[in-house]
C-alpha positions in Angstrom: -40.7 200.0 94.4 -37.5 201.3 92.6 -36.1 198.0 92.5 -39.1 196.5 90.6 -39.0 199.5 88.3 -35.1 198.5 87.7 -36.2 194.7 87.2 -38.7 195.8 84.8 -36.1 198.0 82.7 -33.7 195.2 82.7 -36.2 192.6 81.7 -37.1 195.0 78.8 -33.8 195.7 77.7 -32.9 192.0 77.6 -36.2 191.2 75.5 -35.3 193.9 73.0 -31.8 192.5 72.7 -33.0 189.0 72.1 -35.6 190.3 69.6 -32.7 192.2 67.7 -30.7 189.0 67.6 -33.7 186.8 66.4 -34.2 189.6 63.6 -30.6 189.1 62.5 -30.9 185.1 62.2 -34.3 185.9 60.3 -32.5 188.3 57.9 -29.5 185.5 57.3 -32.2 183.2 56.1 -33.7 185.8 53.7 -30.3 185.8 51.5 -27.5 188.2 50.4 -30.2 190.7 49.0 -30.6 191.7 52.7 -27.1 192.3 53.9 -27.5 196.1 54.0 -30.6 195.6 56.3 -28.7 192.9 58.3 -25.7 195.2 58.8 -27.7 198.4 59.9 -29.6 196.0 62.4 -26.3 194.4 63.4 -25.0 197.9 64.3 -28.1 199.0 66.2 -27.9 195.5 68.2 -24.4 196.2 69.0 -25.1 199.9 70.1 -28.0 198.9 72.2 -25.9 196.1 73.9 -23.4 198.8 74.9 -25.8 201.3 76.0 -25.0 203.6 72.8 -28.7 204.7 71.7 -28.7 208.2 69.9 -32.0 210.1 70.6 -32.4 212.9 68.1 -34.5 215.7 69.5 -35.7 218.0 66.5 -38.6 220.6 66.4 -39.2 224.1 65.2 -37.4 227.0 66.8 -38.5 227.9 70.0 -40.4 225.0 70.9 -38.5 224.0 74.3 -36.3 221.1 73.1 -33.6 222.3 75.4 -35.9 222.7 78.3 -37.2 219.0 77.7 -33.8 217.7 77.9 -32.7 219.8 80.9 -35.9 218.5 82.8 -34.8 214.8 81.7 -31.5 215.5 82.8 -32.6 216.9 86.2 -30.2 219.9 85.7 -30.2 223.0 83.5 -27.1 222.2 81.4 -28.3 223.2 78.0 -28.7 226.8 77.7 -32.1 228.5 77.0 -33.4 231.8 76.1 -36.3 233.6 74.8 -34.7 234.0 71.2 -33.8 230.9 69.2 -30.7 229.6 70.8 -29.0 226.5 69.6 -27.2 226.6 66.4 -24.8 223.5 67.0 -25.5 219.8 67.7 -24.8 219.0 71.3 -24.5 215.4 72.5 -24.9 214.1 76.2 -23.3 211.1 77.3 -22.5 209.5 80.7 -19.0 210.0 82.4 -17.8 209.2 86.0 -16.0 212.8 85.8 -18.4 215.4 84.3 -17.0 217.7 81.8 -17.8 219.5 78.7 -16.0 219.6 75.0 -16.5 221.6 72.2 -15.1 220.3 69.0 -14.4 222.3 65.9 -14.2 222.0 62.1 -10.9 221.1 60.7 -7.9 220.3 62.9 -8.5 223.0 65.3 -8.2 222.2 69.0 -11.3 221.8 70.9 -12.0 223.6 74.3 -12.7 221.8 77.2 -14.3 222.5 80.8 -14.5 220.2 83.8 -17.1 221.2 86.2 -20.0 219.8 88.3 -21.6 223.3 88.2 -24.7 223.4 86.0 -24.7 227.0 85.7 -21.1 227.0 84.8 -21.3 224.2 82.2 -24.4 226.2 80.8 -22.4 229.5 80.3 -19.4 227.7 78.8 -21.7 225.9 76.3 -23.5 229.1 75.3 -20.6 230.5 74.1 -19.9 228.0 71.4 -23.6 226.6 70.7 -25.9 229.5 70.8 -26.8 231.8 67.9 -26.3 234.8 70.0 -22.7 234.1 70.9 -22.0 232.3 67.8 -24.1 233.8 65.0 -24.5 231.6 62.0 -21.7 229.3 63.6 -18.8 231.9 62.9 -16.6 230.0 65.0 -16.8 226.9 62.9 -18.1 224.5 66.1 -18.6 221.1 64.8 -20.5 220.0 68.2 -20.5 220.0 72.0 -20.4 217.0 74.1 -21.6 217.0 77.8 -20.2 214.0 79.7 -22.3 213.9 82.7 -22.3 211.6 85.7 -25.7 210.3 87.3 
């Protein structure tokens, strides 16, 4: 059953890639007035073919965005709390060697934790991205990056 689902996903992915490139050809035929649209669509097609799609999760305070992402990830990596918590953007990407990296504004060196322990990752991230530990982003954190294996 899992193989069939994977085959459907691959077929859907292939169809979307073909559709994106067909759209690029159509835009080419429309002339130079549409160059901006072409460059944006080309960027999307390239990112998609590389598996680099950004999914923004937005919503009001305390509506469960981090909890939803934790459920999708199958691990509690993002901090959650009763009070409004996340004050800094956090990105999640695949890596064979899981780690968390926090980058700062300006040229200040970042901080990194290599760990497979979800609780350790969550605690580390909380020090930088939570409103409680970093009120009004006084640490000048630019963002957090979780690199997670499957």
